[in-house]
Structure formats: C-alpha cells, structure tokens
MOPAC internal coordinates of N, CA, C and O (Angstrom, degrees):
PM7 1SCF
backbone

  N    0.0000 0     0.00 0     0.00 0    0    0    0
  C    1.4738 1     0.00 0     0.00 0    1    0    0
  C    1.5479 1   107.98 1     0.00 0    2    1    0
  O    1.2310 1   121.96 1   -40.03 1    3    2    1
  N    1.3454 1   113.85 1   139.97 1    3    2    1
  C    1.4810 1   120.10 1  -177.80 1    5    3    2
  C    1.5207 1   108.66 1  -132.90 1    6    5    3
  O    1.2310 1   122.24 1   -26.88 1    7    6    5
  N    1.3521 1   113.31 1   153.12 1    7    6    5
  C    1.4669 1   119.44 1   173.75 1    9    7    6
  C    1.4929 1   108.67 1  -151.83 1   10    9    7
  O    1.2310 1   120.87 1   -43.33 1   11   10    9
  N    1.3449 1   115.94 1   136.67 1   11   10    9
  C    1.4270 1   123.38 1   177.42 1   13   11   10
  C    1.4982 1   110.11 1   -83.65 1   14   13   11
  O    1.2310 1   119.55 1   -48.64 1   15   14   13
  N    1.3231 1   118.47 1   131.36 1   15   14   13
  C    1.4652 1   122.89 1   179.90 1   17   15   14
  C    1.5546 1   108.07 1  -135.42 1   18   17   15
  O    1.2310 1   120.95 1   -14.68 1   19   18   17
  N    1.3274 1   115.79 1   165.32 1   19   18   17
  C    1.4533 1   120.85 1   179.21 1   21   19   18
  C    1.5273 1   109.96 1  -125.71 1   22   21   19
  O    1.2310 1   120.44 1   -41.34 1   23   22   21
  N    1.3127 1   116.77 1   138.66 1   23   22   21
  C    1.4522 1   120.59 1   176.12 1   25   23   22
  C    1.5181 1   107.41 1   -74.43 1   26   25   23
  O    1.2310 1   119.94 1   -61.21 1   27   26   25
  N    1.3577 1   117.71 1   118.79 1   27   26   25
  C    1.4618 1   121.76 1  -176.62 1   29   27   26
  C    1.5384 1   113.54 1  -103.90 1   30   29   27
  O    1.2310 1   120.71 1   164.69 1   31   30   29
  N    1.3206 1   116.26 1   -15.31 1   31   30   29
  C    1.4618 1   120.16 1   179.90 1   33   31   30
  C    1.5189 1   111.90 1   -64.17 1   34   33   31
  O    1.2310 1   120.21 1   -43.32 1   35   34   33
  N    1.3333 1   117.20 1   136.68 1   35   34   33
  C    1.4521 1   121.88 1  -177.71 1   37   35   34
  C    1.5322 1   111.72 1   -56.91 1   38   37   35
  O    1.2310 1   120.10 1   139.95 1   39   38   37
  N    1.3259 1   117.42 1   -40.05 1   39   38   37
  C    1.4619 1   123.25 1  -179.15 1   41   39   38
  C    1.4983 1   114.60 1   -85.46 1   42   41   39
  O    1.2310 1   120.47 1  -176.20 1   43   42   41
  N    1.3163 1   116.71 1     3.80 1   43   42   41
  C    1.4523 1   119.92 1  -175.19 1   45   43   42
  C    1.5156 1   113.71 1    77.04 1   46   45   43
  O    1.2310 1   121.16 1    20.92 1   47   46   45
  N    1.3004 1   115.39 1  -159.08 1   47   46   45
  C    1.5020 1   120.06 1   179.16 1   49   47   46
  C    1.5235 1   107.63 1   -92.83 1   50   49   47
  O    1.2310 1   120.66 1  -105.07 1   51   50   49
  N    1.3476 1   116.35 1    74.93 1   51   50   49
  C    1.4668 1   120.50 1   178.94 1   53   51   50
  C    1.5144 1   108.56 1   -84.30 1   54   53   51
  O    1.2310 1   120.90 1    12.02 1   55   54   53
  N    1.3379 1   115.89 1  -167.98 1   55   54   53
  C    1.4924 1   121.58 1  -169.86 1   57   55   54
  C    1.5438 1   113.04 1   -57.21 1   58   57   55
  O    1.2310 1   119.86 1   134.78 1   59   58   57
  N    1.3113 1   117.87 1   -45.22 1   59   58   57
  C    1.4689 1   118.00 1  -175.21 1   61   59   58
  C    1.5314 1   113.60 1   -66.02 1   62   61   59
  O    1.2310 1   119.17 1   129.48 1   63   62   61
  N    1.3602 1   119.19 1   -50.52 1   63   62   61
  C    1.4452 1   118.47 1   177.48 1   65   63   62
  C    1.5396 1   112.96 1   -65.35 1   66   65   63
  O    1.2310 1   121.04 1   145.56 1   67   66   65
  N    1.3353 1   115.62 1   -34.44 1   67   66   65
  C    1.4657 1   118.82 1   177.95 1   69   67   66
  C    1.5236 1   111.08 1   -63.23 1   70   69   67
  O    1.2310 1   119.97 1   140.04 1   71   70   69
  N    1.3464 1   117.66 1   -39.96 1   71   70   69
  C    1.4388 1   121.43 1   176.60 1   73   71   70
  C    1.5346 1   112.67 1   -64.67 1   74   73   71
  O    1.2310 1   121.70 1   142.23 1   75   74   73
  N    1.3167 1   114.36 1   -37.77 1   75   74   73
  C    1.4988 1   118.88 1   176.83 1   77   75   74
  C    1.4894 1   109.82 1   -64.82 1   78   77   75
  O    1.2310 1   120.04 1   136.91 1   79   78   77
  N    1.3382 1   117.54 1   -43.09 1   79   78   77
  C    1.4547 1   122.48 1  -179.99 1   81   79   78
  C    1.5049 1   110.88 1   -61.78 1   82   81   79
  O    1.2310 1   120.16 1   134.86 1   83   82   81
  N    1.3293 1   117.30 1   -45.14 1   83   82   81
  C    1.4710 1   122.17 1  -178.73 1   85   83   82
  C    1.5602 1   110.32 1   -64.59 1   86   85   83
  O    1.2310 1   121.34 1   139.47 1   87   86   85
  N    1.2996 1   115.04 1   -40.53 1   87   86   85
  C    1.4912 1   119.10 1   179.58 1   89   87   86
  C    1.5176 1   108.88 1   -63.23 1   90   89   87
  O    1.2310 1   119.68 1   133.65 1   91   90   89
  N    1.2873 1   118.22 1   -46.35 1   91   90   89
  C    1.4893 1   121.76 1   179.93 1   93   91   90
  C    1.5214 1   111.46 1   -66.92 1   94   93   91
  O    1.2310 1   119.62 1   139.14 1   95   94   93
  N    1.3045 1   118.34 1   -40.86 1   95   94   93
  C    1.4816 1   120.42 1   177.91 1   97   95   94
  C    1.4796 1   112.15 1   -63.03 1   98   97   95
  O    1.2310 1   119.73 1   145.12 1   99   98   97
  N    1.3380 1   118.11 1   -34.88 1   99   98   97
  C    1.4344 1   122.70 1   179.44 1  101   99   98
  C    1.5275 1   113.19 1   -70.28 1  102  101   99
  O    1.2310 1   120.13 1   167.35 1  103  102  101
  N    1.3227 1   117.36 1   -12.65 1  103  102  101
  C    1.4452 1   121.49 1  -179.91 1  105  103  102
  C    1.5553 1   111.96 1   -78.08 1  106  105  103
  O    1.2310 1   121.31 1   173.43 1  107  106  105
  N    1.3398 1   115.11 1    -6.57 1  107  106  105
  C    1.4631 1   120.99 1  -176.22 1  109  107  106
  C    1.5253 1   108.68 1  -116.91 1  110  109  107
  O    1.2310 1   121.26 1   -31.16 1  111  110  109
  N    1.3373 1   115.20 1   148.84 1  111  110  109
  C    1.4539 1   122.00 1   179.21 1  113  111  110
  C    1.5216 1   111.06 1   -82.09 1  114  113  111
  O    1.2310 1   119.52 1   159.27 1  115  114  113
  N    1.3291 1   118.51 1   -20.73 1  115  114  113
  C    1.4382 1   121.43 1   179.41 1  117  115  114
  C    1.5182 1   113.30 1   -64.41 1  118  117  115
  O    1.2310 1   120.86 1   -27.05 1  119  118  117
  N    1.3510 1   115.96 1   152.95 1  119  118  117
  C    1.4653 1   120.44 1   169.43 1  121  119  118
  C    1.5089 1   106.52 1   -73.00 1  122  121  119
  O    1.2310 1   120.89 1   -54.42 1  123  122  121
  N    1.3424 1   115.90 1   125.58 1  123  122  121
  C    1.4830 1   120.28 1  -177.32 1  125  123  122
  C    1.5164 1   108.36 1  -122.69 1  126  125  123
  O    1.2310 1   120.86 1   -46.92 1  127  126  125
  N    1.3419 1   115.95 1   133.08 1  127  126  125
  C    1.4893 1   117.46 1   179.99 1  129  127  126
  C    1.5220 1   109.42 1  -140.04 1  130  129  127
  O    1.2310 1   122.07 1   -16.24 1  131  130  129
  N    1.3107 1   113.65 1   163.76 1  131  130  129
  C    1.4598 1   123.54 1   178.04 1  133  131  130
  C    1.5360 1   106.12 1  -117.76 1  134  133  131
  O    1.2310 1   121.25 1   -53.31 1  135  134  133
  N    1.3316 1   115.22 1   126.69 1  135  134  133
  C    1.4774 1   120.84 1   178.72 1  137  135  134
  C    1.5078 1   111.33 1  -115.96 1  138  137  135
  O    1.2310 1   120.87 1   -49.63 1  139  138  137
  N    1.3141 1   115.94 1   130.37 1  139  138  137
  C    1.4789 1   119.42 1   178.24 1  141  139  138
  C    1.5331 1   107.77 1  -156.78 1  142  141  139
  O    1.2310 1   121.51 1   -43.47 1  143  142  141
  N    1.2986 1   114.72 1   136.53 1  143  142  141
  C    1.4808 1   121.36 1   177.10 1  145  143  142
  C    1.5196 1   114.39 1    48.54 1  146  145  143
  O    1.2310 1   120.42 1  -139.04 1  147  146  145
  N    1.3157 1   116.79 1    40.96 1  147  146  145
  C    1.4706 1   119.80 1   178.16 1  149  147  146
  C    1.5153 1   114.50 1    82.87 1  150  149  147
  O    1.2310 1   119.78 1   177.72 1  151  150  149
  N    1.3050 1   118.02 1    -2.28 1  151  150  149
  C    1.4928 1   121.13 1   178.29 1  153  151  150
  C    1.5229 1   108.43 1  -105.08 1  154  153  151
  O    1.2310 1   121.59 1   -34.11 1  155  154  153
  N    1.2917 1   114.57 1   145.89 1  155  154  153
  C    1.4694 1   121.60 1   175.90 1  157  155  154
  C    1.5153 1   108.08 1  -132.11 1  158  157  155
  O    1.2310 1   120.12 1   -56.30 1  159  158  157
  N    1.3625 1   117.37 1   123.70 1  159  158  157
  C    1.4528 1   120.30 1   177.09 1  161  159  158
  C    1.5031 1   109.96 1  -126.31 1  162  161  159
  O    1.2310 1   120.73 1   -22.67 1  163  162  161
  N    1.3107 1   116.21 1   157.33 1  163  162  161
  C    1.4601 1   123.84 1   177.99 1  165  163  162
  C    1.5474 1   107.55 1   -69.57 1  166  165  163
  O    1.2310 1   121.06 1   -56.01 1  167  166  165
  N    1.3258 1   115.58 1   123.99 1  167  166  165
  C    1.4793 1   120.08 1   178.91 1  169  167  166
  C    1.5241 1   111.46 1   -70.71 1  170  169  167
  O    1.2310 1   119.93 1   173.97 1  171  170  169
  N    1.2976 1   117.75 1    -6.03 1  171  170  169
  C    1.5084 1   121.23 1   178.36 1  173  171  170
  C    1.5343 1   109.41 1   -96.49 1  174  173  171
  O    1.2310 1   120.16 1  -173.85 1  175  174  173
  N    1.3412 1   117.29 1     6.15 1  175  174  173
  C    1.4511 1   121.60 1  -179.65 1  177  175  174
  C    1.5337 1   110.97 1  -115.72 1  178  177  175
  O    1.2310 1   120.59 1   -70.98 1  179  178  177
  N    1.3423 1   116.47 1   109.02 1  179  178  177
  C    1.4633 1   120.37 1   179.03 1  181  179  178
  C    1.5276 1   111.07 1   -60.35 1  182  181  179
  O    1.2310 1   119.39 1   141.51 1  183  182  181
  N    1.3069 1   118.76 1   -38.49 1  183  182  181
  C    1.4723 1   120.58 1  -178.27 1  185  183  182
  C    1.5562 1   110.31 1   -65.86 1  186  185  183
  O    1.2310 1   121.03 1   139.11 1  187  186  185
  N    1.3468 1   115.63 1   -40.89 1  187  186  185
  C    1.4408 1   119.42 1   177.90 1  189  187  186
  C    1.4995 1   112.33 1   -61.84 1  190  189  187
  O    1.2310 1   121.12 1   135.62 1  191  190  189
  N    1.3281 1   115.45 1   -44.38 1  191  190  189
  C    1.4994 1   118.95 1   179.92 1  193  191  190
  C    1.5075 1   111.53 1   -64.82 1  194  193  191
  O    1.2310 1   121.19 1   135.65 1  195  194  193
  N    1.3295 1   115.32 1   -44.35 1  195  194  193
  C    1.4820 1   118.81 1  -178.91 1  197  195  194
  C    1.5232 1   111.13 1   -62.85 1  198  197  195
  O    1.2310 1   120.72 1   144.98 1  199  198  197
  N    1.3251 1   116.23 1   -35.02 1  199  198  197
  C    1.4688 1   119.67 1  -179.06 1  201  199  198
  C    1.5250 1   112.46 1   -65.78 1  202  201  199
  O    1.2310 1   119.56 1   158.84 1  203  202  201
  N    1.2789 1   118.44 1   -21.16 1  203  202  201
  C    1.4735 1   121.44 1   179.23 1  205  203  202
  C    1.5204 1   112.17 1   -71.23 1  206  205  203
  O    1.2310 1   120.40 1   154.35 1  207  206  205
  N    1.3363 1   116.85 1   -25.65 1  207  206  205
  C    1.4717 1   120.94 1   178.12 1  209  207  206
  C    1.5299 1   113.33 1    59.63 1  210  209  207
  O    1.2310 1   121.63 1  -134.36 1  211  210  209
  N    1.3473 1   114.49 1    45.64 1  211  210  209
  C    1.4700 1   118.41 1  -175.74 1  213  211  210
  C    1.5277 1   111.75 1   -71.98 1  214  213  211
  O    1.2310 1   121.25 1   -52.81 1  215  214  213
  N    1.3329 1   115.22 1   127.19 1  215  214  213
  C    1.4386 1   121.26 1   179.47 1  217  215  214
  C    1.5035 1   110.65 1  -107.07 1  218  217  215
  O    1.2310 1   119.87 1    -7.79 1  219  218  217
  N    1.3456 1   117.86 1   172.21 1  219  218  217
  C    1.4435 1   123.99 1  -179.35 1  221  219  218
  C    1.5312 1   109.35 1   -56.03 1  222  221  219
  O    1.2310 1   121.34 1   -39.94 1  223  222  221
  N    1.3266 1   115.05 1   140.06 1  223  222  221
  C    1.4852 1   124.59 1   179.25 1  225  223  222
  C    1.5236 1   114.63 1    73.57 1  226  225  223
  O    1.2310 1   120.35 1  -172.35 1  227  226  225
  N    1.3307 1   116.94 1     7.65 1  227  226  225
  C    1.4992 1   118.92 1   175.01 1  229  227  226
  C    1.5300 1   106.50 1   -73.37 1  230  229  227
  O    1.2310 1   121.00 1   -47.78 1  231  230  229
  N    1.3081 1   115.70 1   132.22 1  231  230  229
  C    1.4613 1   121.45 1   175.04 1  233  231  230
  C    1.5520 1   107.31 1   -94.28 1  234  233  231
  O    1.2310 1   120.93 1   -42.49 1  235  234  233
  N    1.2727 1   115.83 1   137.51 1  235  234  233
  C    1.4564 1   122.32 1   179.14 1  237  235  234
  C    1.5292 1   110.63 1  -143.58 1  238  237  235
  O    1.2310 1   121.92 1   -16.05 1  239  238  237
  N    1.2731 1   113.93 1   163.95 1  239  238  237
  C    1.4761 1   119.19 1   179.40 1  241  239  238
  C    1.5230 1   109.62 1  -111.19 1  242  241  239
  O    1.2310 1   120.63 1   -52.90 1  243  242  241
  N    1.3143 1   116.40 1   127.10 1  243  242  241
  C    1.4632 1   122.05 1   171.77 1  245  243  242
  C    1.5232 1   107.05 1   -90.35 1  246  245  243
  O    1.2310 1   119.90 1   -49.43 1  247  246  245
  N    1.3035 1   117.80 1   130.57 1  247  246  245
  C    1.4542 1   123.01 1  -177.56 1  249  247  246
  C    1.4847 1   109.16 1  -129.70 1  250  249  247
  O    1.2310 1   119.74 1   -45.99 1  251  250  249
  N    1.3257 1   118.10 1   134.01 1  251  250  249
  C    1.4811 1   123.02 1   177.52 1  253  251  250
  C    1.5243 1   107.90 1  -137.51 1  254  253  251
  O    1.2310 1   122.77 1   -37.51 1  255  254  253
  N    1.3200 1   112.31 1   142.49 1  255  254  253
  C    1.4790 1   119.90 1   178.88 1  257  255  254
  C    1.5279 1   107.35 1  -136.22 1  258  257  255
  O    1.2310 1   120.07 1   -60.84 1  259  258  257
  N    1.2845 1   117.48 1   119.16 1  259  258  257
  C    1.4640 1   120.87 1   178.26 1  261  259  258
  C    1.4924 1   112.44 1   150.80 1  262  261  259
  O    1.2310 1   120.85 1     6.72 1  263  262  261
  N    1.3127 1   115.98 1  -173.28 1  263  262  261
  C    1.4828 1   123.06 1  -174.63 1  265  263  262
  C    1.5097 1   114.38 1   -60.54 1  266  265  263
  O    1.2310 1   120.25 1   146.40 1  267  266  265
  N    1.3320 1   117.12 1   -33.60 1  267  266  265
  C    1.4941 1   120.95 1  -177.61 1  269  267  266
  C    1.5325 1   111.88 1  -115.49 1  270  269  267
  O    1.2310 1   120.86 1  -148.95 1  271  270  269
  N    1.3267 1   115.95 1    31.05 1  271  270  269
  C    1.4783 1   120.80 1  -175.21 1  273  271  270
  C    1.5282 1   113.07 1   -59.71 1  274  273  271
  O    1.2310 1   119.26 1   138.23 1  275  274  273
  N    1.3128 1   119.01 1   -41.77 1  275  274  273
  C    1.4717 1   121.29 1  -178.94 1  277  275  274
  C    1.4988 1   110.97 1   -62.83 1  278  277  275
  O    1.2310 1   120.97 1   136.10 1  279  278  277
  N    1.3311 1   115.75 1   -43.90 1  279  278  277
  C    1.4735 1   120.14 1  -178.95 1  281  279  278
  C    1.4791 1   110.60 1   -66.41 1  282  281  279
  O    1.2310 1   120.18 1   140.00 1  283  282  281
  N    1.3451 1   117.26 1   -40.00 1  283  282  281
  C    1.4666 1   121.53 1  -178.02 1  285  283  282
  C    1.5641 1   110.13 1   -65.75 1  286  285  283
  O    1.2310 1   119.61 1   133.99 1  287  286  285
  N    1.3246 1   118.36 1   -46.01 1  287  286  285
  C    1.4505 1   119.92 1   179.65 1  289  287  286
  C    1.4882 1   110.44 1   -65.08 1  290  289  287
  O    1.2310 1   118.79 1   139.47 1  291  290  289
  N    1.2897 1   119.91 1   -40.53 1  291  290  289
  C    1.4528 1   121.57 1   179.46 1  293  291  290
  C    1.5027 1   112.72 1   -64.66 1  294  293  291
  O    1.2310 1   119.76 1   134.31 1  295  294  293
  N    1.2875 1   118.07 1   -45.69 1  295  294  293
  C    1.4768 1   122.24 1   178.94 1  297  295  294
  C    1.5279 1   110.96 1   -63.87 1  298  297  295
  O    1.2310 1   119.87 1   135.41 1  299  298  297
  N    1.3019 1   117.86 1   -44.59 1  299  298  297
  C    1.4706 1   120.57 1  -177.93 1  301  299  298
  C    1.5333 1   110.76 1   -69.67 1  302  301  299
  O    1.2310 1   119.88 1   143.02 1  303  302  301
  N    1.3399 1   117.83 1   -36.98 1  303  302  301
  C    1.4546 1   118.47 1   178.41 1  305  303  302
  C    1.5229 1   111.75 1   -67.02 1  306  305  303
  O    1.2310 1   120.31 1   147.64 1  307  306  305
  N    1.3129 1   117.01 1   -32.36 1  307  306  305
  C    1.4924 1   121.08 1   176.08 1  309  307  306
  C    1.5373 1   111.52 1   -64.81 1  310  309  307
  O    1.2310 1   120.40 1   146.51 1  311  310  309
  N    1.3348 1   116.84 1   -33.49 1  311  310  309
  C    1.4765 1   119.64 1   176.75 1  313  311  310
  C    1.5217 1   108.57 1   -61.56 1  314  313  311
  O    1.2310 1   119.82 1   135.69 1  315  314  313
  N    1.3202 1   117.94 1   -44.31 1  315  314  313
  C    1.4997 1   121.10 1   179.93 1  317  315  314
  C    1.5232 1   108.45 1   -63.69 1  318  317  315
  O    1.2310 1   120.01 1   132.31 1  319  318  317
  N    1.3519 1   117.59 1   -47.69 1  319  318  317
  C    1.4838 1   122.85 1  -178.41 1  321  319  318
  C    1.4905 1   110.16 1   -56.81 1  322  321  319
  O    1.2310 1   119.48 1   139.50 1  323  322  321
  N    1.3263 1   118.60 1   -40.50 1  323  322  321
  C    1.4565 1   123.25 1  -175.95 1  325  323  322
  C    1.5295 1   114.86 1   -93.32 1  326  325  323
  O    1.2310 1   121.55 1  -165.96 1  327  326  325
  N    1.3522 1   114.64 1    14.04 1  327  326  325
  C    1.4788 1   121.02 1  -179.76 1  329  327  326
  C    1.5305 1   111.73 1    54.12 1  330  329  327
  O    1.2310 1   121.46 1  -144.04 1  331  330  329
  N    1.3459 1   114.81 1    35.96 1  331  330  329
  C    1.4730 1   121.33 1   178.50 1  333  331  330
  C    1.5446 1   112.06 1    57.72 1  334  333  331
  O    1.2310 1   120.91 1  -158.81 1  335  334  333
  N    1.3383 1   115.87 1    21.19 1  335  334  333
  C    1.4328 1   123.66 1  -179.04 1  337  335  334
  C    1.5442 1   112.00 1    56.89 1  338  337  335
  O    1.2310 1   120.96 1  -151.56 1  339  338  337
  N    1.3340 1   115.77 1    28.44 1  339  338  337
  C    1.4373 1   118.97 1   179.33 1  341  339  338
  C    1.5422 1   114.65 1  -102.31 1  342  341  339
  O    1.2310 1   120.38 1   160.99 1  343  342  341
  N    1.3277 1   116.89 1   -19.01 1  343  342  341
  C    1.4734 1   120.23 1  -179.16 1  345  343  342
  C    1.5192 1   112.37 1  -109.54 1  346  345  343
  O    1.2310 1   120.10 1   180.00 1  347  346  345

C-alpha cells in the first residue's frame, strides 16, 4: 500500500519528527519505507530518513507491505498531516 504525503513542518523532517516517524513505524510489523526522488529508505531507520534531507513542501510516498500495511500507512500519513504534533 502506498500514499503520497507532503512535509508540512517549517524545518522539514529534522531529528525530532524523524524520531517520531521511526517510533511509529516500528509499532507495525509491515515493512515500511519512504520513497522520494528515486530513493527509498526504511522508515524504521533514523539515519536513512535523515540522509534524505527532506525540507518543507517535499512530496514523498509512504509505502508499507505486510499484515498491517493499511494501518501503518494511515497512521504515518496522519503524522505528516498533523505536522508531527510539533507546530
């Protein structure tokens, strides 16, 4: 399952929202990844996410494969929509 989302946080996906994303992704058994500009990284890896250097208004695709893929994509997309509850 895949869903297109946009980074809404002013500072982009810096350490705090990346850590929140990793923590939420780890709550699911599905393989979860973030795809942007031809790159795909494991959403359960803070180093992988930080290496993407995602800035405000970057569009990316959340992808999950596994038993709870729909729940994982929905929960992670809500984090983006709510600016990770940081703003």
